[in-house]
C-alpha positions in Angstrom: -10.7 3.7 0.2 -8.6 5.4 2.9 -7.2 3.6 5.9 -7.2 6.1 8.7 -5.6 5.4 12.1 -7.7 6.7 15.0 -5.3 7.9 17.8 -7.4 5.9 20.3 -8.8 2.9 18.3 -6.1 2.2 15.7 -6.4 1.7 12.0 -9.9 1.6 10.6 -11.6 1.8 7.2 -12.6 5.3 6.0 -16.3 4.3 6.2 -16.1 4.4 10.0 -15.3 8.2 10.0 -17.1 11.4 9.4 -15.2 14.2 7.6 -15.2 17.5 9.4 -13.5 19.9 7.0 -10.3 22.0 7.2 -8.4 21.9 10.5 -6.8 24.7 12.4 -9.5 27.4 11.7 -9.7 29.8 14.6 -13.1 30.9 15.7 -13.6 34.7 15.3 -12.6 36.6 18.4 -15.6 39.0 18.2 -18.3 37.1 16.3 -20.9 39.7 17.1 -18.9 42.3 15.2 -18.8 40.3 11.9 -21.0 41.4 9.0 -22.7 38.9 6.7 -19.8 38.9 4.2 -17.3 38.1 7.0 -19.5 35.3 8.4 -19.9 33.8 4.9 -16.1 33.8 4.5 -15.6 32.2 7.9 -18.3 29.5 7.3 -17.9 28.7 3.6 -14.5 29.7 2.3 -11.8 27.1 2.8 -8.4 26.5 1.4 -8.2 24.1 -1.6 -4.5 23.3 -1.6 -2.8 20.8 -3.8 -0.6 18.6 -1.6 -0.5 18.2 2.2 -3.8 19.4 3.8 -4.9 19.4 7.5 -8.4 18.0 8.0 -10.6 17.2 10.9 -12.2 13.7 11.2 -14.4 12.0 13.8 -14.5 8.3 14.4 -18.2 8.1 14.2 -18.7 4.4 14.6 -15.9 4.0 17.2 -14.9 6.2 20.0 -16.7 9.3 18.5 -13.7 11.5 19.1 -12.4 14.2 16.8 -8.8 14.3 15.6 -6.7 15.8 12.8 -5.4 14.1 9.7 -2.7 15.5 7.4 -3.6 14.1 4.0 -2.0 14.6 0.6 -4.8 15.8 -1.7 -2.9 14.6 -4.8 -2.2 11.0 -3.8 -4.8 10.7 -1.1 -2.1 9.3 1.2 -2.5 9.9 5.0 0.7 11.5 6.0 0.0 12.0 9.8 -2.7 11.6 12.3 -2.7 13.7 15.5 -5.0 14.6 18.4 -6.6 18.1 18.6 -4.4 18.9 21.6 -1.2 18.2 19.6 0.5 20.6 17.1 0.5 19.9 13.4 3.5 17.7 12.7 6.3 19.0 10.5 6.8 16.9 7.3 10.2 16.2 5.9 11.1 18.3 2.9 11.0 16.4 -0.4 14.1 16.4 -2.6 16.7 16.8 0.2 20.4 16.3 0.0 21.4 12.7 -0.9 
């Protein structure tokens, strides 16, 4: 079970949220010009990365606001939470100088 911190309501159990898919996907600039294959790629094709992955979540039983979560898909750890109007945070590089 994930513990996700809503930017407005604070930490809550994963069951209070609705998953919204990959974050930071720009809407097509000229949607009327897209053919069926291009629409299918926009709607259905998503990254499936191993490691840090930016996702959209909504606090469905709380404030009902959307926000972004940076989650490690290997460990399921929540690395960062940020509002839609904030940039994706930079993560420290692993294995730095010691």
